[in-house]
Structure formats: structure tokens, C-alpha cells
VOBA-1610 file (N, C-alpha, C; in pm, whole numbers, padded with zeros to 5 digits, always signed):
BEGIN
Met-01334-00468+02038Met-01190-00492+02026Met-01160-00640+02004Gln-01247-00730+02058Gln-01225-00873+02037Gln-01232-00907+01889Met-01325-00840+01817Met-01339-00863+01674Met-01212-00819+01601Ile-01156-00704+01641Ile-01036-00653+01577Ile-00919-00747+01599Cys-00908-00800+01719Cys-00799-00893+01750Cys-00809-01018+01664Lys-00933-01064+01639Lys-00951-01182+01554Lys-00903-01155+01413Ile-00934-01035+01361Ile-00889-00999+01225Ile-00738-00996+01220Ala-00675-00937+01323Ala-00530-00929+01327Ala-00468-01068+01329Ala-00528-01159+01407Ala-00474-01295+01416Ala-00483-01367+01283Val-00596-01349+01212Val-00612-01413+01082Val-00511-01359+00983Ala-00493-01225+00982Ala-00398-01163+00889Ala-00257-01209+00917Ala-00220-01213+01044Ala-00084-01255+01080Ala-00061-01401+01046Gly-00161-01485+01075Gly-00146-01627+01047Gly-00129-01655+00900Ala-00204-01585+00817Ala-00194-01606+00673Ala-00056-01569+00622Leu+00005-01465+00678Leu+00132-01418+00628Leu+00249-01494+00685Leu+00237-01537+00809Leu+00349-01609+00869Leu+00371-01743+00801Ala+00270-01788+00727Ala+00287-01913+00654Ala+00357-01891+00522Ala+00392-01769+00489Ala+00442-01737+00358Ala+00583-01677+00356Pro+00695-01669+00230Pro+00827-01603+00216Pro+00834-01483+00123Ser+00928-01335+00093Ser+00916-01220-00001Ser+01046-01150-00022Glu+01058-01097-00136Glu+01168-01008-00160Glu+01108-00879-00205Ala+01072-00795-00110Ala+00999-00675-00142Ala+01089-00575-00210Gly+01042-00524-00324Gly+01119-00425-00397Gly+01077-00284-00366Glu+00966-00266-00296Glu+00914-00133-00269Glu+00982-00067-00151Gly+01077-00134-00088Gly+01140-00075+00028Gly+01044-00073+00145Pro+01060+00019+00238Pro+00978+00017+00358Pro+00847+00094+00347Phe+00814+00148+00230Phe+00700+00239+00218Phe+00566+00165+00221Phe+00464+00231+00274Phe+00327+00180+00273Phe+00241+00253+00170Ile+00264+00381+00150Ile+00180+00463+00063Ile+00253+00499-00066Thr+00379+00531-00056Thr+00457+00578-00170Thr+00503+00460-00256Tyr+00480+00468-00388Tyr+00529+00369-00481Tyr+00664+00414-00539Thr+00755+00318-00553Thr+00879+00342-00625Thr+00862+00294-00769His+00966+00306-00849His+00958+00259-00987His+00989+00110-00999Gln+01013+00043-00885Gln+01042-00101-00887Gln+00921-00179-00936Met+00943-00268-01031Met+00837-00354-01084Met+00857-00496-01035Glu+00749-00573-01030Glu+00759-00714-00992Glu+00829-00792-01104Glu+00914-00887-01066Glu+00982-00970-01166Glu+00879-01050-01245Pro+00896-01061-01378Pro+00800-01135-01459Pro+00781-01278-01408Gly+00655-01317-01391Gly+00622-01451-01346Gly+00619-01468-01196Asn+00665-01369-01119Asn+00665-01378-00973Asn+00532-01329-00917Leu+00488-01391-00808Leu+00366-01353-00738Leu+00403-01313-00596Glu+00365-01193-00557Glu+00391-01147-00420Glu+00259-01127-00347Phe+00252-01183-00226Phe+00135-01166-00141Phe+00172-01077-00024Thr+00090-00975-00001Thr+00118-00877+00105Thr-00012-00845+00178Thr-00003-00823+00309Thr-00114-00759+00378Thr-00065-00624+00427Arg-00145-00522+00398Arg-00119-00386+00445Arg-00227-00353+00547Asn-00187-00331+00669Asn-00282-00310+00779Asn-00264-00171+00838Val-00373-00113+00883Val-00367+00016+00951Val-00467+00013+01067Thr-00426+00064+01181Thr-00512+00068+01297Thr-00501+00205+01364Gly-00607+00245+01430Gly-00607+00373+01499Gly-00739+00396+01569Lys-00745+00507+01641Lys-00869+00549+01707Lys-00891+00695+01669Pro-00967+00719+01562Pro-00980+00854+01510Pro-01077+00940+01591Gly-01030+01050+01645Gly-01117+01143+01716Gly-01200+01075+01822Asn-01331+01097+01816Asn-01424+01034+01910Asn-01479+00901+01858Gly-01425+00854+01746Gly-01474+00729+01689Gly-01417+00608+01759Asp-01468+00490+01721Asp-01422+00364+01776Asp-01289+00324+01713Pro-01206+00248+01786Pro-01083+00196+01726Pro-01115+00101+01612Phe-01027+00096+01513Phe-01052+00011+01397Phe-00922-00056+01353Leu-00937-00162+01279Leu-00827-00227+01208Leu-00874-00255+01067Ala-00803-00202+00969Ala-00836-00226+00828Ala-00722-00301+00762Thr-00757-00394+00673Thr-00658-00478+00607Thr-00685-00482+00457Ala-00578-00464+00380Ala-00583-00484+00236Ala-00493-00602+00202Ala-00553-00709+00152Ala-00476-00825+00106Ala-00440-00802-00040Glu-00312-00803-00070Glu-00262-00763-00201Glu-00195-00880-00272Phe-00235-00903-00397Phe-00174-01006-00481Phe-00111-00935-00602Glu+00022-00935-00608Glu+00095-00862-00712Glu+00165-00962-00803Tyr+00143-00946-00934Tyr+00201-01040-01030Tyr+00276-00965-01139Gly+00397-01014-01170Gly+00476-00954-01276Gly+00433-01008-01412Met+00356-00929-01486Met+00309-00973-01618Met+00424-00975-01718Thr+00500-00865-01723Thr+00620-00854-01807Thr+00720-00768-01730Gly+00833-00740-01792Gly+00932-00655-01727Gly+00885-00511-01712Trp+00784-00470-01790Trp+00737-00331-01784Trp+00592-00318-01733Trp+00529-00433-01698Trp+00388-00429-01656Trp+00370-00516-01533Thr+00321-00455-01426Thr+00287-00525-01303Thr+00140-00504-01273Ser+00070-00611-01239Ser-00073-00603-01210Ser-00099-00651-01067Glu-00197-00589-00999Glu-00227-00624-00860Glu-00377-00626-00835Leu-00418-00715-00746Leu-00554-00720-00697Leu-00552-00699-00547Tyr-00637-00607-00497Tyr-00651-00582-00354Tyr-00791-00625-00310Leu-00798-00691-00195Leu-00924-00723-00128Leu-00923-00652+00007Asp-01019-00562+00028Asp-01018-00475+00146Asp-01124-00516+00247Gly-01093-00500+00373Gly-01190-00523+00479Gly-01150-00446+00603Gln-01241-00436+00698Gln-01211-00366+00822Gln-01301-00415+00934Gly-01251-00395+01055Gly-01329-00421+01174Gly-01322-00300+01263Thr-01437-00257+01314Thr-01445-00140+01401Thr-01509-00180+01533Gly-01447-00142+01643Gly-01497-00179+01774Gly-01643-00144+01791Ser-01724-00238+01839Ser-01868-00227+01864Ser-01952-00213+01737Glu-01889-00215+01617Glu-01964-00202+01492Glu-01951-00323+01401Gly-01864-00416+01436Gly-01853-00537+01356Gly-01746-00529+01248Thr-01745-00632+01165Thr-01643-00651+01061Thr-01712-00663+00926Leu-01650-00608+00821Leu-01712-00619+00690Leu-01607-00612+00580Phe-01642-00673+00467Phe-01565-00663+00344Phe-01604-00533+00276Thr-01506-00452+00238Thr-01538-00319+00185Thr-01510-00303+00036Gly-01460-00408-00031Gly-01447-00398-00175Gly-01314-00447-00228Tyr-01293-00420-00357Tyr-01170-00464-00422Tyr-01114-00352-00508Arg-00988-00368-00544Arg-00918-00274-00633Arg-00836-00355-00732Trp-00833-00309-00856Trp-00749-00370-00958Trp-00653-00264-01009Glu-00525-00288-00987Glu-00421-00190-01016Glu-00327-00242-01123Asn-00282-00151-01210Asn-00181-00183-01311Asn-00077-00072-01315Arg+00051-00115-01320Arg+00159-00017-01331Arg+00240-00047-01457Phe+00276+00059-01530Phe+00347+00045-01656Phe+00473+00131-01653Arg+00586+00066-01667Arg+00712+00140-01671Arg+00728+00204-01809Leu+00758+00334-01812Leu+00760+00408-01938Leu+00897+00408-02004Leu+01004+00388-01929Leu+01139+00381-01985Leu+01200+00247-01945Trp+01260+00178-02041Trp+01306+00042-02015Trp+01431+00039-01927His+01531+00120-01958His+01656+00117-01884His+01650+00212-01764Glu+01745+00192-01672Glu+01750+00275-01552Glu+01800+00415-01588His+01730+00517-01536His+01768+00656-01560His+01774+00730-01427Trp+01818+00855-01434Trp+01823+00938-01314Trp+01684+00948-01251Ile+01581+00970-01336Ile+01442+00967-01292Ile+01368+00866-01379Asn+01297+00774-01314Asn+01229+00666-01384Asn+01078+00679-01367Pro+01007+00716-01475Pro+00862+00735-01463Pro+00784+00605-01480Val+00678+00591-01401Val+00587+00478-01411Val+00445+00532-01410Leu+00359+00480-01498Leu+00218+00518-01502Leu+00137+00414-01427Tyr+00050+00462-01339Tyr-00032+00376-01252Tyr-00179+00403-01284Val-00257+00297-01305Val-00401+00309-01329Val-00471+00205-01243Glu-00574+00248-01169Glu-00644+00157-01078Glu-00794+00180-01086Phe-00869+00069-01086Phe-01014+00075-01071Phe-01050+00030-00931Glu-01127+00111-00859Glu-01168+00080-00723Glu-01319+00056-00719Asn-01358-00054-00660Asn-01500-00082-00636Asn-01515-00109-00487Thr-01529-00004-00410Thr-01534-00013-00264Thr-01658+00060-00215Asn-01672+00068-00083Asn-01776+00153-00026Asn-01713+00248+00074Ala-01791+00342+00123Ala-01737+00449+00207Ala-01692+00401+00344Ala-01718+00275+00379Ala-01670+00220+00505Ala-01525+00174+00496Asp-01467+00177+00376Asp-01329+00134+00358Asp-01235+00227+00437Lys-01146+00168+00517Lys-01054+00246+00600Lys-00908+00206+00578Thr-00880+00143+00466Thr-00743+00099+00441Thr-00647+00215+00419Leu-00698+00329+00373Leu-00617+00451+00358Leu-00491+00425+00275Leu-00508+00361+00160Leu-00395+00336+00073Leu-00350+00462+00001Glu-00430+00566+00008Glu-00392+00698-00041Glu-00481+00799+00029Val-00441+00923+00029Val-00521+01034+00081Val-00532+01136-00031Val-00655+01170-00071Val-00677+01264-00181Val-00785+01363-00142Gly-00796+01467-00221Gly-00903+01566-00201Gly-00905+01621-00061His-01023+01610+00001His-01042+01657+00139His-01068+01541+00233Asp-01010+01423+00203Asp-01020+01310+00295Asp-00972+01353+00433Gly-01044+01310+00536Gly-01006+01351+00671Gly-01054+01255+00777Val-01031+01294+00901Val-01065+01207+01013Val-01215+01180+01020Ala-01296+01271+00970Ala-01441+01250+00971Ala-01481+01127+00890Asp-01405+01094+00785Asp-01435+00977+00704Asp-01413+00847+00781Leu-01332+00853+00885Leu-01301+00734+00964Leu-01395+00713+01082Thr-01481+00811+01108Thr-01570+00801+01223Thr-01715+00774+01184Ala-01746+00770+01054Ala-01882+00740+01010Ala-01919+00598+01051Leu-02044+00576+01086Leu-02091+00443+01126Leu-02085+00347+01007Asn-02040+00225+01032Asn-02031+00126+00926Asn-02165+00102+00858Ala-02270+00097+00937Ala-02403+00067+00882Ala-02445+00171+00779Asp-02405+00295+00800Asp-02439+00401+00704Asp-02337+00408+00591Ala-02208+00403+00624Ala-02104+00422+00524Ala-02103+00312+00419Arg-02138+00189+00459Arg-02133+00078+00363Arg-02237+00092+00252Gln-02336+00176+00272Gln-02439+00197+00171Gln-02391+00285+00056Glu-02284+00361+00078Glu-02234+00453-00023Glu-02128+00383-00109Lys-02160+00357-00234Lys-02068+00289-00325Lys-01966+00389-00380Gln-01843+00341-00397Gln-01736+00425-00450Gln-01668+00351-00564Arg-01712+00379-00685Arg-01648+00322-00804Arg-01564+00434-00866Glu-01432+00417-00856Glu-01343+00526-00890Glu-01229+00479-00979Ile-01181+00572-01060Ile-01059+00551-01139Ile-00950+00638-01075Glu-00840+00575-01043Glu-00729+00648-00983Glu-00606+00635-01071Thr-00539+00744-01096Thr-00415+00741-01173Thr-00304+00805-01090Lys-00182+00760-01116Lys-00066+00817-01050Lys+00048+00828-01150Leu+00125+00934-01135Leu+00254+00942-01202Leu+00358+00916-01094Ile+00429+00805-01110Ile+00530+00763-01013Ile+00667+00798-01069Leu+00747+00869-00991Leu+00883+00902-01029Leu+00977+00842-00925Gly+01072+00762-00971Gly+01162+00696-00878Gly+01307+00711-00918Ser+01395+00718-00818Ser+01539+00733-00843Ser+01617+00655-00738Tyr+01736+00610-00777Tyr+01835+00557-00684Tyr+01956+00650-00687Tyr+02006+00686-00569Tyr+02123+00774-00564Tyr+02210+00737-00445Lys+02327+00676-00472Lys+02424+00640-00369Lys+02360+00561-00255Gly+02280+00462-00291Gly+02216+00377-00192Gly+02080+00426-00144Trp+02044+00548-00178Trp+01915+00604-00138Trp+01810+00575-00243Thr+01690+00540-00199Thr+01573+00532-00286Thr+01488+00656-00265Ile+01457+00725-00372Ile+01379+00849-00366Ile+01260+00833-00459Ala+01140+00862-00410Ala+01020+00842-00492Ala+00920+00955-00467Glu+00853+00996-00575Glu+00746+01096-00567Glu+00626+01044-00645Asn+00507+01057-00588Asn+00383+01016-00653Asn+00288+01134-00662Phe+00229+01153-00779Phe+00126+01255-00799Phe-00004+01183-00836Ile-00112+01209-00762Ile-00233+01128-00769Ile-00351+01211-00821Ala-00429+01152-00910Ala-00556+01210-00955Ala-00662+01100-00949Glu-00778+01130-00889Glu-00882+01030-00869Glu-01018+01088-00905Lys-01103+01004-00967Lys-01236+01050-01009Lys-01337+00939-00988Asn-01446+00970-00918Asn-01558+00879-00908Asn-01626+00873-01045Val-01653+00752-01095Val-01705+00739-01232Val-01848+00791-01243Gly-01919+00805-01131Gly-02057+00848-01137Gly-02081+00994-01104His-01994+01050-01019His-02017+01187-00973His-01891+01238-00906Ala-01902+01351-00842Ala-01796+01411-00760Ala-01686+01470-00848Pro-01608+01561-00793Pro-01503+01627-00871Pro-01378+01541-00881Tyr-01283+01588-00963Tyr-01151+01527-00963Tyr-01083+01562-00831Glu-01019+01462-00770Glu-00949+01483-00644Glu-00800+01456-00665Phe-00717+01528-00591Phe-00574+01517-00610Phe-00504+01490-00477Gly-00388+01428-00487Gly-00308+01400-00369Gly-00163+01375-00407Tyr-00083+01344-00308Tyr+00059+01322-00331Tyr+00112+01222-00229Ala+00228+01166-00257Ala+00305+01086-00162Ala+00450+01096-00204Ala+00539+01101-00107Ala+00682+01109-00137Ala+00758+01040-00027Gly+00866+00971-00064Gly+00942+00897+00036Gly+01089+00890+00002Ile+01170+00867+00105Ile+01313+00848+00088Ile+01357+00740+00187Ser+01442+00648+00143Ser+01484+00538+00230Ser+01619+00485+00185Arg+01680+00405+00273Arg+01802+00334+00236Arg+01824+00218+00332Pro+01895+00113+00288Pro+01931+00005+00380Pro+02034+00052+00481Leu+02041-00015+00596Leu+02138+00025+00697Leu+02281-00007+00657Ala+02299-00097+00561Ala+02431-00126+00505Ala+02414-00153+00356Ser+02508-00108+00277Ser+02495-00123+00131Ser+02559-00250+00079Ala+02658-00303+00150Ala+02727-00424+00107Ala+02666-00546+00175Ala+02626-00644+00096Ala+02565-00765+00150Ala+02671-00868+00187Arg+02649-00940+00296Arg+02739-01047+00337Arg+02718-01170+00249Pro+02821-01253+00230Pro+02804-01373+00146Pro+02714-01478+00211Glu+02709-01483+00345Glu+02627-01584+00412Glu+02486-01530+00437Arg+02390-01623+00446Arg+02252-01586+00475Arg+02237-01557+00625Cys+02169-01450+00658Cys+02148-01418+00799Cys+02021-01336+00813Asn+01967-01334+00934Asn+01843-01260+00959Asn+01868-01119+01010Phe+01980-01101+01081Phe+02002-00973+01149Phe+02115-00892+01088Cys+02154-00923+00965Cys+02253-00841+00897Cys+02195-00701+00872Lys+02281-00600+00877Lys+02234-00463+00861Lys+02166-00441+00726Glu+02215-00508+00622Glu+02157-00486+00489Glu+02015-00539+00479Asn+01971-00620+00576Asn+01833-00670+00576Asn+01732-00567+00626Phe+01781-00460+00683Phe+01694-00356+00737Phe+01697-00233+00647Gln+01578-00177+00622Gln+01568-00050+00552Gln+01491+00048+00639Ala+01535+00170+00639Ala+01467+00275+00715Ala+01443+00394+00625Gly+01334+00462+00651Gly+01304+00579+00569Gly+01193+00661+00630Val+01142+00752+00552Val+01031+00836+00594Val+00949+00870+00470Glu+00819+00876+00486Glu+00733+00918+00376Glu+00633+01021+00425Ala+00588+01104+00333Ala+00487+01206+00360Ala+00378+01192+00255Tyr+00253+01210+00295Tyr+00144+01196+00200Tyr+00026+01280+00246Gly-00061+01314+00151Gly-00177+01396+00186Gly-00258+01435+00065Gly-00365+01512+00089Gly-00456+01555-00016Gly-00418+01692-00069Leu-00460+01717-00193Leu-00434+01846-00258Leu-00563+01907-00311Gly-00676+01878-00247Gly-00802+01938-00287Gly-00858+01878-00414Thr-00941+01957-00482Thr-01010+01913-00603Thr-00983+02011-00716His-01036+01980-00836His-01015+02072-00948His-01086+02205-00926Ala-01188+02202-00839Ala-01259+02327-00810Ala-01192+02406-00699Gly-01104+02344-00625Gly-01035+02411-00515Gly-00903+02343-00486Phe-00810+02353-00581Phe-00682+02286-00568Phe-00596+02357-00463Gly-00532+02281-00374Gly-00444+02341-00274Gly-00447+02267-00143Leu-00398+02332-00040Leu-00381+02268+00090Leu-00492+02299+00190His-00585+02387+00154His-00689+02426+00249His-00779+02307+00284Asp-00799+02284+00414Asp-00889+02181+00464Asp-00851+02042+00411Thr-00724+02012+00409Thr-00677+01882+00363Thr-00597+01814+00473Ser-00581+01682+00460Ser-00508+01602+00559Ser-00368+01570+00509His-00273+01571+00603His-00135+01542+00568His-00070+01463+00681Tyr+00018+01370+00642Tyr+00081+01280+00738Tyr+00231+01272+00712Ile+00305+01253+00819Ile+00447+01224+00811Ile+00469+01090+00882Ala+00546+00999+00820Ala+00552+00862+00871Ala+00691+00804+00857Pro+00766+00792+00967Pro+00889+00711+00962Pro+00851+00565+00939Thr+00936+00491+00871Thr+00899+00355+00835Thr+01023+00266+00829Val+01005+00140+00868Val+01116+00044+00876Val+01070-00089+00818Ser+01159-00156+00747Ser+01130-00291+00699Ser+01246-00384+00735Trp+01214-00512+00754Trp+01312-00614+00792Trp+01284-00739+00710Met+01381-00780+00629Met+01365-00897+00545Met+01445-01013+00603Leu+01377-01125+00631Leu+01444-01243+00682Leu+01520-01314+00572Ala+01604-01407+00612Ala+01685-01481+00515Ala+01597-01562+00419Asn+01478-01604+00464Asn+01389-01681+00377Asn+01305-01593+00286Gly+01324-01460+00295Gly+01254-01368+00207Gly+01131-01302+00265Thr+01081-01350+00377Thr+00965-01286+00439Thr+01003-01147+00489Thr+00921-01049+00459Thr+00950-00910+00496Thr+00843-00855+00588Phe+00886-00793+00696Phe+00797-00727+00791Phe+00817-00576+00780Gln+00708-00502+00791Gln+00715-00356+00783Gln+00631-00295+00894Val+00675-00181+00943Val+00597-00108+01042Val+00620+00041+01022Ser+00515+00120+01046Ser+00525+00263+01025Ser+00421+00337+01109Pro+00463+00415+01209Pro+00370+00506+01278Pro+00350+00631+01193Ser+00224+00671+01175Ser+00191+00789+01095Ser+00133+00897+01185Phe+00183+01019+01169Phe+00141+01130+01253Phe+00071+01236+01167Gly-00055+01264+01200Gly-00128+01369+01131Gly-00077+01506+01171Ile-00059+01594+01073Ile+00001+01725+01102Ile-00093+01841+01069Thr-00220+01810+01037Thr-00319+01915+01016Thr-00443+01884+01098Pro-00527+01984+01126Pro-00646+01960+01208Pro-00742+01856+01152Thr-00747+01840+01019Thr-00839+01744+00959Thr-00783+01603+00953Ser-00657+01582+00991Ser-00594+01451+00987Ser-00627+01371+01112Ala-00620+01238+01101Ala-00622+01155+01221Ala-00492+01183+01297Arg-00499+01190+01427Arg-00380+01228+01504Arg-00270+01124+01493Phe-00308+00994+01499Phe-00207+00888+01494Phe-00265+00763+01429Leu-00188+00702+01340Leu-00222+00574+01278Leu-00100+00484+01284Leu-00121+00358+01304Leu-00011+00262+01303Leu-00033+00166+01186Arg+00067+00160+01099Arg+00062+00070+00984Arg+00162-00044+01006Phe+00123-00165+00966Phe+00214-00278+00972Phe+00176-00377+00863Gly+00273-00451+00818Gly+00245-00545+00710Gly+00350-00654+00700Val+00315-00758+00627Val+00404-00871+00600Val+00387-00908+00453Ser+00495-00946+00389Ser+00485-00985+00248Ser+00571-01107+00220Tyr+00535-01178+00114Tyr+00607-01297+00073Tyr+00596-01314-00077Glu+00708-01345-00140Glu+00711-01359-00285Glu+00735-01503-00326Val+00655-01550-00421Val+00673-01683-00479Val+00740-01665-00615Ala+00867-01704-00624Ala+00941-01686-00747Ala+00888-01778-00857Gln+00873-01722-00978Gln+00830-01797-01096Gln+00702-01877-01072Phe+00607-01811-01009Phe+00476-01871-00984Phe+00407-01905-01117Gly+00420-01815-01214Gly+00354-01837-01342Gly+00405-01962-01412Arg+00537-01983-01410Arg+00595-02103-01473Arg+00550-02228-01399Ala+00549-02223-01265Ala+00508-02339-01187Ala+00363-02375-01216Met+00276-02275-01230Met+00135-02301-01259Met+00120-02363-01398Arg+00194-02311-01497Arg+00186-02368-01632Arg+00232-02513-01633Asn+00341-02541-01562Asn+00390-02679-01555Asn+00289-02771-01487Trp+00226-02720-01383Trp+00127-02800-01309Trp+00006-02830-01398Leu-00040-02728-01472Leu-00155-02746-01559Leu-00124-02842-01672Gln-00004-02828-01729Gln+00035-02919-01837Gln+00047-03061-01786Gly+00101-03078-01664Gly+00112-03212-01605Gly-00023-03272-01578Gly-00122-03188-01541Gly-00256-03237-01511Gly-00330-03284-01635Arg-00286-03237-01753Arg-00356-03275-01877Arg-00296-03400-01942Thr-00181-03442-01886Thr-00117-03558-01948Thr-00150-03686-01872
//
């Protein structure tokens, strides 16, 4: 547990030094159709902790760097790691994600195409999605054994997002394939949220109602192409809250409750994010200044 506390302290310290205007609302798993502003860089840590079954308690962290390439293309890099009580701490891999907005203007339903390459190992416990027959057993494997199993996978999602009278509604359909073996695996995530107040005050404040968003998301696996459906799959329901400070730093927390026998009974997710506006322009100016 001392090792886990150290990881938590490092993650918190890195984020508390930073500011964000999160467009994804309070969700941890479900993506909305919101894209990063062109030239902006957002840094986020997504953390999950729990004690699965008879396994040791763990803390897993995904450090996320999201950059707005254009108005219709957002790219992200994830660096994953975890610490498990009595088993130590390890880096479990990276992910490169790209999202492409398919319709330029706002519509009743806004589709986004998501493509990600994952180069991780089986010790990864970040649980950024649940697909196939993922379950609590995957969280109890010994790190020394699980880290030997490489997982190079292509993951795609169809993201559908809507705004309706202050509500954000999003549905994700997931398909994942290991590039070397294994069947196609499927999953889903869906969420609904809204701010506690729709009208913003003219003055900056930390505790204004519009700074808080509350919602709920559900996510889980849908089997494989050889056995599509709900049999022997994990599913979670998760209320979630976010709080954005006046300086833009956003805090999120979400307790997740497993609702099937193969799910972890309880997981706690928490995160902090900060956005650097026009990071790309600032870097170009800095580089040009360095050459003169």
C-alpha cells in the first residue's frame, strides 16, 4: 500500500501544478463528440483503484496528452502504469488515439470515428474500456506473469453525441482486435450528464453551480464475434461528478459498481485535468525565437 500511496502522490502533484477546460464533461469511459480546440494541449490523469476479489489492492494511472490537430481531428497519447500492493509498480505501455469528427456542424446526433493503437501488456489495469469477456480475473493475475503477455491491439469506436436542453448524451460502440491473435471483441459505453446550472455568472468563481457537472455512465463487454452478447461479460454503472475551478483546473470522481458476477464489485475513479490554450502557437513562437 505504501507503493500505491507514492504513485497517488506523484499523480496528484503533477496535476495540481497544472489549469483545464474539460469538454468531455464528467465521464471517465464514455466519449462525447466534443473535440479539443485546435492548437490546445490538455493534460489529464485518469486513475482507478480497487481491491478485486481476493486480489491485492491496486492503483492504475493513465497520463493523457490530448492535442487539437484541427477542428475535426484530435490526437492523444496515453502512458499507462500501475502499482499493486505487495507486487510492486510497473509501466504497462502506451496508447495512441485519434478521433475524427464526421460532420462539421452541430446536429441532433454527431458521429465521431475513433481509432487507437495499444501497445500494452496484460498487467495493465487502467480499464479505459471493457470489451469481450474482460472481468475481475484479469485484475487479480500476478504482475510478474501478466507483464509477460504483450497486447498490441487496434481499437475502434463509433461515438455518437448529442446536446438537448442542457443535457449531454453520448453512446459509444467499441470493436477491438489483437493484431497477432484472438477474436474481435466488442463493448459499449453510454452516459448522460448536465451542469447544475445552465446560466453562467459574469464573475469568476469556484463554487458557482455551473462549475459542477453530474451524470451517470454505464459500460461493459459484449462478447466476441464468435459469441456476441451478454453471457459471461462484465458491466458497470457509475455516477460521476466534475468540478471546474475558476483557473480551469478540473477534478473528477466516479464510484463504479459492478452489476454482474464477472465484474469487480467496486472501483473508484478519480482524475484531474488542465488545458494549455494555444500550446501549438506558443511552441512555434518559441522555436522561431530560438532560431533568431
